[in-house]
Kinemage of the C-alpha trace (Angstrom):
@kinemage 1
@onewidth
@group {chain A} dominant
@subgroup {mainchain}
@vectorlist {calphas} color= white
{ca met a 1} P 10.353 10.384 -3.576
{ca gln a 2} L 9.277 10.935 0.017
{ca pro a 3} L 5.934 9.134 0.367
{ca arg a 4} L 3.479 9.773 3.146
{ca arg a 5} L 0.477 7.992 4.582
{ca gly a 6} L -2.088 7.344 1.872
{ca asp a 7} L 0.414 7.221 -0.990
{ca val a 8} L 0.510 4.229 -3.291
{ca val a 9} L 4.030 3.345 -4.375
{ca arg a 10} L 5.601 0.583 -6.429
{ca ser a 11} L 8.255 -1.542 -4.781
{ca ser a 12} L 9.616 -5.051 -4.791
{ca asp a 13} L 7.389 -7.724 -3.317
{ca pro a 14} L 8.999 -10.105 -0.815
{ca phe a 15} L 6.089 -12.503 -1.396
{ca lys a 16} L 6.780 -12.920 -5.151
{ca leu a 17} L 9.632 -14.556 -7.009
{ca gly a 18} L 10.960 -13.917 -10.505
{ca ala a 19} L 11.670 -10.984 -12.759
{ca asn a 20} L 8.262 -9.328 -12.311
{ca ser a 21} L 8.340 -9.086 -8.528
{ca gln a 22} L 7.024 -5.553 -8.073
{ca arg a 23} L 3.609 -4.526 -6.855
{ca pro a 24} L 1.835 -1.405 -5.612
{ca trp a 25} L 1.825 -0.822 -1.862
{ca leu a 26} L -0.368 1.470 0.230
{ca ile a 27} L 1.668 3.394 2.816
{ca val a 28} L -0.187 3.234 6.154
{ca asn a 29} L 2.290 4.369 8.817
{ca asn a 30} L 1.755 7.708 10.515
{ca asp a 31} L 4.205 10.367 11.689
{ca ser a 32} L 5.046 8.420 14.858
{ca his a 33} L 7.082 5.852 12.869
{ca pro a 34} L 10.656 6.169 14.259
{ca phe a 35} L 12.251 5.922 10.795
{ca gly a 36} L 9.381 7.455 8.812
{ca asp a 37} L 11.664 9.270 6.378
{ca glu a 38} L 13.561 6.135 5.325
{ca gln a 39} L 11.322 3.111 6.015
{ca tyr a 40} L 7.558 2.604 5.824
{ca ile a 41} L 4.731 0.316 6.836
{ca ala a 42} L 2.708 -0.681 3.801
{ca val a 43} L 0.026 -3.168 2.772
{ca ala a 44} L -0.163 -5.004 -0.525
{ca ile a 45} L -2.399 -4.036 -3.418
{ca thr a 46} L -3.299 -6.900 -5.739
{ca thr a 47} L -5.616 -7.730 -8.614
{ca lys a 48} L -6.706 -10.912 -6.822
{ca gln a 49} L -9.764 -10.718 -4.611
{ca tyr a 50} L -9.848 -12.751 -1.406
{ca ala a 51} L -12.550 -13.060 1.261
{ca asp a 52} L -11.150 -10.193 3.381
{ca ser a 53} L -9.869 -8.026 0.533
{ca ile a 54} L -10.827 -4.360 0.431
{ca ala a 55} L -11.876 -3.080 -2.993
{ca leu a 56} L -9.781 -0.159 -4.220
{ca asp a 57} L -12.470 1.574 -6.247
{ca ser a 58} L -11.695 4.533 -8.509
{ca asp a 59} L -13.612 6.978 -6.275
{ca leu a 60} L -11.167 6.277 -3.407
{ca trp a 61} L -8.282 7.967 -5.223
{ca asp a 62} L -7.463 11.628 -4.631
{ca val a 63} L -4.986 11.407 -7.524
{ca gly a 64} L -3.588 8.600 -9.659
{ca gly a 65} L -4.941 5.079 -9.815
{ca val a 66} L -4.346 1.538 -10.958
{ca pro a 67} L -4.867 0.186 -14.481
{ca glu a 68} L -7.218 -2.631 -13.481
{ca glu a 69} L -9.574 -3.662 -10.696
{ca ser a 70} L -7.507 -3.941 -7.511
{ca phe a 71} L -7.826 -4.804 -3.848
{ca val a 72} L -5.927 -4.044 -0.658
{ca ser a 73} L -4.804 -7.074 1.362
{ca pro a 74} L -4.618 -5.807 4.964
{ca trp a 75} L -2.914 -9.004 6.170
{ca ala a 76} L -0.006 -8.591 3.704
{ca val a 77} L 2.201 -6.105 5.559
{ca his a 78} L 5.619 -5.038 4.299
{ca ser a 79} L 8.226 -2.538 5.465
{ca pro a 80} L 9.931 -1.176 2.340
{ca arg a 81} L 12.879 1.171 2.598
{ca ile a 82} L 13.099 4.409 0.603
{ca glu a 83} L 15.730 2.950 -1.727
{ca asp a 84} L 13.348 0.084 -2.612
{ca leu a 85} L 10.642 2.390 -3.939
{ca val a 86} L 10.453 2.446 -7.724
{ca ala a 87} L 7.597 4.841 -8.494
{ca trp a 88} L 4.787 6.877 -6.961
{ca gln a 89} L 1.406 5.784 -8.291
{ca gly a 90} L -1.030 8.088 -6.524
{ca arg a 91} L -2.811 8.860 -3.278
{ca val a 92} L -6.030 7.510 -1.778
{ca thr a 93} L -8.426 9.285 0.572
{ca asp a 94} L -7.658 9.623 4.277
{ca glu a 95} L -10.940 7.907 5.111
{ca phe a 96} L -9.968 4.857 3.066
{ca val a 97} L -6.558 4.663 4.773
{ca glu a 98} L -8.213 4.812 8.209
{ca ser a 99} L -10.509 1.951 7.218
{ca val a 100} L -7.554 -0.135 5.994
{ca val a 101} L -5.590 0.552 9.197
{ca glu a 102} L -8.555 -0.659 11.283
{ca asp a 103} L -8.506 -3.910 9.317
{ca val a 104} L -4.735 -4.285 9.740
{ca ile a 105} L -5.125 -3.823 13.509
{ca ala a 106} L -7.778 -6.535 13.572
{ca tyr a 107} L -5.092 -9.018 12.463
{ca leu a 108} L -2.804 -7.981 15.303
C-alpha cells in the first residue's frame, strides 16, 4: 500500500491502549513531505463528535467509506510509517482534505 493525500487508512492509534488500538486516519501530507513514501502526516477519524470535529459525511468520499457516522479530529495529528498501515479504507474529496488541512493549520 502506498497511500497518498486524501486516502483513509487503518493504523495503530498512539492515543489508545489495549487490543483494539486501531483507527482510521486521513492522510493530509502533500508531495513536499521529505519521507512521503515511507512516513505520513495524518489526522484521526473517530465516531465521537467534539466541538471542533469535522463531519465525514458519505458524500465526501470518492471511494470507500466508514461503517458508521464519523468525524475528523484536526487536532489529533499522527505520523504513521508505511509498515504501521494495516488497510486502505478509501479516499475523500480533495476539497474536503483542503478544508481539514486549513483546520489543522489553525491549531499550529
